N, C-alpha and C positions, 0 to 999 in steps of 0.2 A: 183328245189330242189332235191338233191340226196337222195337216200335210200341206207344206208350202214349197212352191217351186219358184226360184228367183233367178233371173238372168242378170248379167253384169254384176255378179256377186262377189268378185274378188277384192273390191276396194270401194271406198266412198259410200254412197247411199246404199248400194246393194249389200255391202258387208255390214253396215249398221243395221239394216233390216234383218239380215240373217241372225245377227247377235240378239236382237230384240225378240225375234220369234223363238230362237233356241232357248232363251231364258224363260219363255212361257211354255216350254215343253214340246214345241212343234218338232216334227220330223221334216228335214229340209232336203230339197234337191237344189243344188247350187251350180250354176252354169256360168262359165266365163272362158275367155281364151287362155288365161294363164293357169294351167293346172297346178303348178307348184304353189302359187299364191292361194288357190282354193284349198289345197290340202293344209297349208299353214293356217288358214282361217279356221277350218274345221277342227284342227287340233286345239284351238282355243275355246271352242264352244262346249256347252254342257252336253254330255252324252255323245261325244264325237263319233262313236261307232255306229250310230243309227242314221247318220246323214250321208247323202250321196253327192259326189263331185263329178261334174261333166266338163272336161276341157274341150270347149266347142267355140268356134267363131260363129256368131249369130247370123252371119251372112250365108252360112251353110245350112239351108233349110232342112235338108235330109238329115243332117246330124242333130239339129234341134228336135226333129220328130223322133229320132231314135232315142234321144235322151228322155223325152217326154214319155215315150212308151215304156222305157225301162223304169222310170219313176212310178208310173201308174201300176206296173206289174209288181213293183217292190212294196208299194203302200196300199194298193187297192183303189187308188184314185188321188185326187188333189182337191183340197178345199180352197186354196188361194194360189193363184198364178200371177206373179208380178213380172211384167215385161219392163225391166229397168235398164237394160243395156243401152248405152248411148255414147256418142262421141261429139266433140264440138271443135271446130276450127273456123277461123275467119275465112270468108270467101268473097271474091269480087268478080262479078259476071264478066267484066271486060278482060280478065286474064284467062286465056284458054287453058292454062295449066291448072286452074282451079276447078274445072269441070269434073275431073275424076274425084276430087275431094268432095264436091257437091254430091256426086252420085254415091260415094261411100257413106256420107252422112245420112242421106235418105234411106239407103239400104240398111244401115245399122239402127237408126232411130225409128223409122216407120215400118219398113217391110219386115224387119225382124220381130216387131211387135205382133204383126199378123201371124207370122210363122210360129211364134211362141204360143199364142192362144189356140191356134187351129187344132193341134193334136189333142187338146184336153176337152174340147167341147162335147164330143160324143159321150165320153164317160161322165162328164158333169151333168148331162141331161138325165142320166140314169140313176145317179146317186141320190140318196135321201138326205144327206147332210147339206147345209148351205154351201154354195159355191160362188166364188168371186174371181173375176178377171180384173187385174189392176194395171192400168197403163200409166206410165210416168211421162207426163207432158212437161211443160215449163212455162213460167211467166213470159219467157221470150217468145212463146207461141201466141201471145195475146195481140201484140202489134209487131210488125216487122222492124227489126233493128238494123241500122246501117252497118255494113261490114260483116253481118252474120245472117245473110239471106238463107243459106242452106239450113242452118240450125233453126232459125225462126220458122222457116217453112216446114221443116220436118216435125217440129213440136206442135205447130198449128194443125198439121195433118193428124198427128196422134190424138189431139183433143177432139177433132171432128170425127175421126174414125171411131174412137171410143163412144162417142155419142150415138153414132149409127148402130154400133154393136150393142149398146145398152138397150136400144129399142128392139133389136132382133132377139136378144136373149131374155127379155122380160117374160114372154109367155112360157119360157122353160124354167123360170125360177132362178136364173143365174144373174147375179148382180154384176154390173160393170162399173168400176170405180176409176175415176181419173184424178190423179194427184199432180198438181202443178207446183213444183218447187220454185222458190225464189233462189237467192244466192245461198248455197250450202257449201261449207268449208271442206271441199274434196280436192283430189288431185286435178280434176277438170277446172275448177275455178281458181285454184292456186296459181295458175298460169296467167290470170288476168292482171294486167298492169294498170288497173283503174279502180276507183272506189266501188265497193259493193255494199249498198245499203241493206241493213237488217241481216247481215251475214249470220248464218245459223250453223251450229255444230251438228255434224251428221247424226250423233246420238239423239239429240233433241228432235231433229227432223224425224228420225225413225219412230220415236215415241208418239209424235203427233200423227204421223202417217198410219201407224198401226191402229190408233184410235179411230181415225177416219174410215179405215178399211173395215174394222169391226162393226162400226155403225152402219156400214153399207152406203156411205155418202156417195152420191153420184159424181160430185166434183168438189175438190178441196184445194185451195191454195195455201201453201205452207212456206214461211211463217204467215200468220194472219195479217201482219202489217203489209206484206206484199199483196195479200188479197185486196186490201183497200186500194193500193196502188193500181192493181189490175183493173178494178172496177172503174177507177178514174180514167185509165188509159182507154178503156172501151168507149167511154163517153166523149172523149176529145174529138172535135171535128178534125178532119185531115189537115187543114191549114194550120191549126194550133199545134197539132202533133208534129207536123213537119218542122215548124219553127223551133219547137222545143228539142227535137231529137236529131236534126240535120247534122249537127256537129258533135254528136255523141261519140265517145271513144270507140275504136274498132278493136275487136278481138284479133289477136295475131293470126296471120295466115300460116298455113302449114310450111310454106317455103321460106318463111321469115322475111319476105320482101315487104317493104313499107307500102301502104296503099297509095 
């Protein structure tokens, strides 16, 4: 029976992963800002009494650590830790009011990933069962997207961070898995006012992600069609990429001003 800790668990990808693991009999530690939403989710899961809810803002690193320590004490350890919490808003460097938004995105998407993994590593080094740390990146981290500098930068950083961590953890038998979602039909993407190719239901994403995690894949793009797109984007020369994406639609900024 697996012990799984998931951040950003109250909706979207996190909630879909929680449901998938609960259906497989896992004991869950679910963390998100919205405590009521977490409790409502847990009430719908198999064996709700065995799961733990933590109403925590992931930018509060001390609170993340306290939640992790409570889950480790409750279950005796963790087999899978998924740093899924993330936010996305359009940002433009020329607007001074976007700097706090940029900082919040980096704090939530990148720094909180580090803060989520850190408390579990010592216990994982000692346990005899396989242990996996899972970072949720994004196809948006493959190449920088106009109007989404903060989000693209944060997800590119998550991908690189997880690669570094994978090498650090390998001698200790701890796998590090990076999952890069494409467009998944969640509250985050439902705000996008532009076409989203290969849009995927969160339940289907969760099924594919769990398979990748169970295999211990070091890196997986989901859905697979976006994996093909990601490989092509990596190979494009800057001049070709700039020509293709210079006029790409922008994600809405938090203050709703037009770019």
